[in-house]
Structure formats: structure tokens, C-alpha cells
N, C-alpha and C positions, 0 to 999 in steps of 0.2 A: 872779394868781388862775387856778386851773385851769378851763378852759372846754372841756367835752367836745364832741366832734363829734357831730352828729346821725347816727343810724343810717343815714339815707338820703343821706349825704353823697356827692356826685359831684365828680370833677375836671371842670372845664368850660373849654373854649376853642373859639373860632370857632363857637359855637353848638352844639357837640357835647359830650356828657357821657360819662364813664366811671365805672361803678359801682365801689365799693371793697368789699373783704372786711370781715368783722366784726373790729374792732380794739379793743384795750383802751381806747384814747383815746375810743371811742364810749360807754363805760360811765360814767354819772354817778357811780357808786359805786366807781370804780376805786381810789380812795385807800384804801378799807377792804376791798375785795374782792380775793381772791387771784387769781381768774380770772373771765373773762366766760363766762356760761352760753352754750354753743353750741346752736343749734337741732338738732332731730332730723330726719333726712331718710329718704326711701325711694327706692331705685333698683332697677328691675327690667329685666333684659336677657333677651330670649327669642330663641333661634335656632330658627326655625320648622321646620327640617329635622332636628332632633334631634342627638344625639351617639351615636356608636357605643359601645354599652354595654360591650363586652368590653375596650375601651381606657380606660373610665372607672371602672367599679365594681370595688373590690377584692373578694377572696374572704373576707377577714377584716373584722370590724366593730370598733367601739370606737375608742379613741384610739390604739391600737397597730396600726391597719390597715396592711397592706403596700401601698405605693404602686403606681400603675399608670402606663401610658404617658402618659395625659392629666394625671393628678395630679402626675407628675414635673415638668410644666411650671409647676405652681403650688407647688412645694416651698418657695419662699421665704415663702409665705403659709400654710403648713400650720396654724399656730395661729390663723389669722385667719378660717377658714371651717369650715363643717360640710357634709358631703356626705350627701344623703338619697337613698334608693331606696324603692320601694314606695309612692309617692304618686300620686294620680290624682284626676280629677273623674269622677263617674258620668255615664252617659248622653251620651257624646260621639260616638256614631256618627251623623253628620249626613247632610246631603244628598249630600255628596261626601267623598272621602278626607281632604281637608285642612280640612274645616269647623271642626275643633277649634281652628284658629288663632285664630278670633275669640272663643272662649270661654275661652281660657287664663287670662285675668285675671278672669273673671266666674263661671265654672263653670256657666253656663246650660245646660240639657239640650237635646238634640236640635237642635244648631245647623243653621240654614238649612233645616230641614224646614218643611212647611206650617204657617203660623200662628206660626212662631218669632219671638220678639222678645228680643233680648239683654237681660241685666240689667247693673247697674252694675259696673264693673271695680274691683278693689281699689285701684288708684292714684287713681281718681276719688273713691272714698270718702274717702281721705286728703286729697285736694285740696279736697273740699267742706267737710270739717271745718276745715281750715286757712283756707280762703277766701283773701281777698286780703291775707294777712299778708305775702306776697311779691308782686313785680310780676306773676309768672305763677304761679297756683295749681298748675299742673302743666306739664311740658314733655313732649311726645310726639315721639319720633324714629322714622323709618323709613329703612332703608338704601337702598331703591329707589323707593318711591312713597308716596303719602299714606294708604294703608290702614294701620290700626293695630289694636291689641288693646284700646284704651281706649274705654269706652262710658259714657255718662251714665246717670242713673237712668231716663230714658225710652227707653233702648236705642238712642240715637243715637251713631254712631261719632265719636270725637274725631279729626280729621284729623292725620296724622303730618307733621312737618316733615322733608322728605327732602333739604333743602339747608342743611346746617349753617352755611355761610357767611352765608346770609340770616339765620339765627338769631343769628349773631354780630353782624351789623349791628343787628338789632332790640334786642339786649341791651346792646351796648356803644357803639353809635353813635347815641344818641338826638339828635334835632335836626331842623332844617328840612331839606326834601328836598335842596336844593342843597348845604347844608353837609355832610350825610351823604354825598352823592355825591363831594364834595371829599375827604372822609376815605377813601372807598373807593378813589379814585384814588391817594391816598398809599400805601395798602396795596398797590395794584397796582404801584407803583414800588419796592416792597420796603422802604419806610420805616415807621416806627412812629407811631401816634397819640400816643405819649408825647412825640414831638418837639415837639408844640404844647402839651403839658401840663407841660413840664419845670419851669417856675418854680413851679407849684403843687405838683408832686411833691416838689421839694426843700424847699419850705416845710412840707409835711406831714411829711416825714422829720425835719425839724428839731425838731418837737415830739412826735415819736412815741417810745414806750418801746422798749427793746431788743427785746422780744418782737414789738412792732408792726413794727419795722424788718425783722426776720427774715421775718415773715409777708408784708409788702409786697414784699420782695425775691422771695420765692417766687411771689407773685401776678403781679408784673410780668414775671417770667421766663415764666410760663405764658401770659400775654397775648401777649408778644412771639413765643413759639413758635406760638401760634394765628395771629397776624398773618402770620408767615412762611409757614405752611402755606397760608393763603388766597391770598397773593400768588403763591407758587410754583405753586399749582394751576393758575392761569390760564396759566402758561407751558407746563405739561405738555400742554395741549390741542393744541399745534402740534408736539409731539415724538413720535417713533415709540414705540410701546408696547414696554416691556422684555420680553425673552423669559423672564425669571425673576421670581419674586415679590420685590417691594421695597416699602419704606415710601414710599408715594406721597402727595404733598401733594394738597390739595383746591382748589377746588370740583370735584367729580368727578361727571360725568353718564354716564360710560361704564358700562354695566351689568356689564361684566366685572370691574370694580374693586371686588368685594365686600370684599376685605381692606382696601384703602385707605380705602374709604368708612366701614367700621366703625371704623377707626383715627381718622378725622376726628371722627366722632360722639363717640368716647371722649375725644378731646382737649378737647371742649367741656364735658363733664360736670363736671370739677373746677371750671372757671370759673363755671359756673352755680351750683353749690353754694356755692362759697367766697364769692361776692358776694351770696348769699342772694337770687338772682333767682328761684329756685324751690326748693322742698324735696321735690318729687315729680317723678321722671323715669321714663319708660317707654321702652324701646328695643326695636324689632322688627328683628331681622336677618332679612331677607326672602329668599325664593327669587328670585334675579336672572335666572333663566331664560336663563343664558348660561354659557359656560365661564369660570370665574374665573381671573384672572391669578395662578396659583400654579405654581411650577416643578414639572413632572412631571404636571400635571393636563391631560387632553385631552378630558374630557367635562363636560357640564353638572352642576352641583351636585345638582340634583333627580334626574337620572338615576342619579347615583352613590349617592344615598341609597337607591335601589331596586336594590341591588347584586346581589340574587339569590344571595348568598354567593359570588360570584366574587371570587377573591383580588385580581386586578388592580384591580377596581372598589373593593373595600374599602380597598386601599392608597391609591388616589387620594382617596377620601372622607376618610380619616384625614389626608391632607396638608392638606386644607381645614380640617378640624376642629382640627387641631393649631395652625393659624394663629389660629383664632377663640379657642381656649382661651388661647393666648399673649397675645392682645390683652386678654382679660379679666384675666390676670395683670398685664399692664402697667397696666391701669386701677386695680387694687388698689394697685399700687406708687405711682401718682400720688396716689391718695386718702390713702395713708399718709404721703406726703411733705408734705402740707399741714397744718401745725400750727395748732391752735386750742384754747383753753380747757384747756391742760394735756394735750391729746391730739392727735388728728388727725381729718381728715374721715372716714376710714373708721370710726373709733370712734363717730361720730355719724350714720353712714349705713347703714341696714339694706339690704344689697345682695344681690339674688337674680339668679343666672344659671342658666338652664335651658331647657326646651323643652316644647311642647305634645305632642310625640311621644316615646314611649318606645322604639319600634322603627319607624323611618321605612320600613324595607324592607317591613314588613307593614302600614303605616299604623295602627299600634297606639298608642293614647293612654293605655296603662296603664304603670305602673312608670316614671314620668317621671324624667329626670335633673335633679336640683335641687341647686344649691350655694348656700348662704346664708352671707354674709360680713359682718363688721363689726357695727355697731349696738350695740356694747358687750355683745353676747351671749356666752355660753359656747361656745367653738369648739374645733376641733382633733380632731374625731372623725368617724366614719362611722356613720350611723344607718340601719339597714335595716329597713323595715317589711315586713309580710307581702306577698310577691310575688303571692300568689293572691287575697288579700283586702286590697287597698290601703287605706291610710289617706287621709282627705280632704286634698288639697293645701290646701284652704281653711282647715284648722286652722293651717297654717303662715302663711297669709295673715293670719289673725286675730292670730297672735302678732306679725307684722310691724306691723299697724295699732296694736296696743296698745304697741308699742315706740316709737311716735312721740311719746310724752309729751304727749298731748292731755288736755284737762281731764276728759273723761268716757271711760270704758272702752267699747270696741265689744264688744257681747255676742255678736254672731254675724255671719258673712259667708258668703253663698253656701251651699255645702253643708257648712259647718263643723258639727262636733259639740262643739267646745270648743277652746281654745287649745292649741297643740302645745308640749310641753316635752321636753327631752332632757338 
């Protein structure tokens, strides 16, 4: 007799448990259903220092747009995303030049001026609607510190997790403190937590469908890669810093490691989504206030964003931003490689990559660079709204919310005037 697994099934050994992805064997109706309905997710990644617009935006619009320096880095995903220009929030001139960072996901006016209180961010609207459908209603990451762009309905900031390895332990190493510490030592020794779970893993594979086996293989590979990154990171703390940019393993606390830290966060995202640990993730790529480890870069990222049109500074800025765009492309690749319900993670994850600054050199929060990918939406085009009379970014946020497949439609959000279509 077929006995489906519970959706919340964990592999358990030595008091430590490991979450599993959504499998066919977890569906009681699998005998009569062709696929398991995959949940809808939301992912937002913000680079707070913007993107150099002349390397991003094409001169032509529509599906036949001519590619650009940055879009060339995403060429393998051209049909998977839509590029937007001419989007903004109104009233973003705040107390200081970068105040718009805290209102990127909320659109609250006059950030940090007298009497200001932030409003709820788009990710937290989604999280509140979903509730504890998942272990974590939302996950908020920061590349440097705990400051985030996520705010509750009462205007309180949701602290960002800036140590992905700690989040890994929270999500995949549940158990008593000593047992978790034991598993962390195993990771430090370069071994896998699967070593202690092998008998249960083999038993699960024995009754899994072919599709389940493929998905488990992908998942196990991802977990092992994350484990290796965590263990390798510790060894890097005693090694001399490389002179050129390289894929660095984590846990990373050196503020110069902007690229490596962003890569580590991105490696966590597919695991979180695939295990249905959370369906809402917000990532803030922060100003690290240091010279990033990128070959050819000799100034701080923030200073380079204020390039004053100096060619050397612009070229160094583009070196950093090319790395960040490449990392986003790698994330799209990872999401597309994770199969589920006849599709993949990207098909079911509405993914936004952009910035609160349209022109960092001038601290301008108009004409924001926005890329929207996945979510089963119609993509493969460049949509340019009026550069002088920008469309509300909240209209796109509203579309994202209503693409989450929730029971009731969200009628408005922030400064929205209606859902955005293209």
C-alpha cells in the first residue's frame, strides 16, 4: 500500500534533522495527479549603490532590444527576465542622500525626515499573508550588517541575517545545542551531515519515483556544496587574501569580500526555497565601506559610485557591477536547474533585481534599474516607461504580490495606481 511522506518530513540522526524538498512521494494524490503543485515564491535583491545605467539600458525597447554590456552577462536568461526603466517612488528626498535605501520596498515618502515612520515593505505583506505556512514567513539577508529594507506594518525594521552560515545551521541543523555543535564540527572537518544520515537517505531513495530521485540528487548536491563552502570559509580566515577576484568560500566577515559574501547568500537561496523553509526572501547588497576584492579595483565601492564622470572611476565601478550582475545570472541558473512540478524553481519564484538609486553619482532615486525574472510571467523584453514622468514601482510590486497565488487579491500597495502589465 502506498504511504505518502508527510510534507514536513525530515531526515534525522544524532538529534539533528535535515529538511527535504517537495517530492512527489509527499502528495497523497500522486497516483492520480500528474504533478505536485509547487508553491509560489517572491525573491527581491537590491544593490543599494545602483547600476551604471549606460552599461545596462539598451537604446531600443521591446523584445528585439539590442543587448548591452551588463545584459550580455545575462544572455543565457534573455527569455527569463524583463528589464524595466522609468520606474520610481515619489517623495524619496530624505534626511540624507542614501535615505531612500530604507524605503525601496515600502515607498514611504520623506525617509528619515522629522516625524517619519516607515510603512510595511512588499516582502512583509507577502509574508503576513502566507503566515507560518513555512518555518520562516520570510528570510532577510544583508551582505554586511543587520540593517535591512524590510519593515513591519508598524514601521519596525526586520533585522537582516548577515551570517549565512548561521542561517544554514538554523535551517538545516535543528536539534539540541550540543548535537548541532557536533554537526558544525563535522562541517569544519570537511565532512557532510549526510554521512550520519546515509541509511535514511538510501531508504528514501528506494521508494522514491524517478522524478523524486532526480530532485533529491540535485538537492543533495546543493547541500553538499553549501557545506563545503561553510567549511572552506573557516580555513580562509588564516590564508593571505588573493590579489585578484575569486570565488571565495564563506563564513566571511571581512568587509572587503563583497563579491564572495554575495555569492554565499545566493548559494543559500535555492536551498531555502527548495525545502520550502520560506517563500519570501529579501537580500540587501550593502555598501561595505571598503575596497572590494575585485581585480583592478583600488577604491571604495561607494566612492566609485560617485565617479564624477571620471573614466577611470567608471571603469572600476563597472568591474564591481559586472561581478554583481554575473552573480545574479548565476542565481538564475541555479533556480532554473532545480526541477519541480513539471517546471523549475525560477518558474515559481518571482525574482526582482534592482536598486533604490537610478543614478548613484547624483544620489538620484528616479529611473531605477529593475530586472524582473521568473514567476511564470511573460518575459524577454525591455519595457521603458517615461523617463521624465516615472511610473510607480509599486505597480510592479503589486503585480508581484498577486503573482504569489494567494487566496485573495491585493488591491493596492504603497504608491500603486494599479497592477503593472506589459
